[in-house]
N, C-alpha and C positions, 0 to 999 in steps of 0.2 A: 503494498500499500504505499504510495509515495504522495506526500502530501503538495498543494498547490502553494505557490508565494503566499498568499493571502492566507492560508491553512497556515501554514507555519506561524504567520505574525500572530495569527487568533492562537494558538496554541500557546506563543511564548506570553502574549500579554494575561491571557486568564494564569499563566505557570506562575509570572511577577507578580501577580495580584493574589495569589493563593498564600505565595510567600508574606507577602504583605500583611496578608490577613492573619500572619501565622497559623495559618491552616495547614498542617503538618499531613494531614491526610489529601488533602487536595493535593499538594505539593508531590507527594508518592506517588499518587495515581499516577501522574502523568511521565512514571518511567516505566521505560520495559524490564521484562522480570528478568533480562540478561544484562540490562545495567551495569555498565563501568565505571566508576567515580576516581579521579583524580584529584586532588588539592594541591595548593602551591607548597605546601611540603614537603609532600611526596608521597602521602597517606591515601588508601586507595582503598574503594571497596568494590566487591565483585559479586553480582547478584540485586538483587532488590531488597530482599531479605537482610543481607550482609547493610547494604545500606541503612537502611530505616532501624537497623540495632545500631550501625556509628551516629546516625544526625537524632537519636530519638534523646540523649542528653542535649546534644546541641539546644533542641529546638524547646528543652525542659532549662535550660540554662542559662540564654541569651534574649530574654523577653528584650522588648523596645527596639531592634533594630527596624530597618526599613533600607530596603533596596530602591535605589531610583535609576531607569533605564537610560544610558547615556544611549545606546543607539540596539538596535537588532538590523543584523546584515544576513537575512538569508541566501541561501543558494539552495532554490528548488532543485537544478537539477543533481547536485551532491548530496541533499538532503540534510542538508549543513545549517546551522545560524551561531553569528557569532554574538554575544552579547556584552556588551560594556555597560559597567555598571557602576555605581557610587554607592558604597554599603555605609547608612549613618545606624550607631547605635551606642551604649551605655562604652566605656573602653574597658578592656580587661589586662591591659598593659599594665606591668609592673611601675607604680609610684603616679598611678593615671587613673587606677581606678573609678570606672563611674563616669566619669569626664565624658562631653560628646566626644566620639570619634568618625573620623572621615577616613572611609578607605576606599581604594581606585585599583578598580582588577576588571578581569576578561572572563568568560569561561567560551570557550569552543567545543562546540554540542552535535554531537550527531546525534541521528534522527533512524527508525526504525519503526514498521511498520504502526507509524504516526505517534509513537511516544520517543521519549528521549534515552536514546542507547546509550551514548559513551559522552561524558561530560569531564572537562578537564579546566578547569579553574586555576588561573594566576593572578596575581595579587601585586601592587608595586609593595614596595620595600620601605616605603614613606607613608607615615601616614599624617594626617591633619587632628591634632588633640588641643580642642581650648583654641583653636585658631594658629599653631604653632606647628612648625613642621618637625617630626618625629621620628626617628628612625624606627619601625618595628623591630620590637624586641629578639625574636626569630630570628631576624634578617642576622644576625650576629652569629649565630651558632651554627 
């Protein structure tokens, strides 16, 4: 099942809205059963059950987040989309806990059967916290 450009954009807009409602089930519903997720630290989860297990604590412990879409770049032929985003949330960085953090990143997403089949997340290593540019603590590790 190949999605049209407009269907890809609708999928991504609905998915983004689910993230911002903190609707974990609606986020997970858009993943293929055989999904492969890789995050910016090199962490990965293979399969929807593994992803749900990995992300459950994140959703339970990271309230107050909002993803602002900078752009969706759909590739109808390749069934891919690039999602450029800004994440705003209470910081977890040491010494800045709870302060407003802005993080920018990009996801490269592959689709299969109308669902997210592969999601690779990349994030800048400099954050903005309280209006100041701050190196991401994990970047120095």
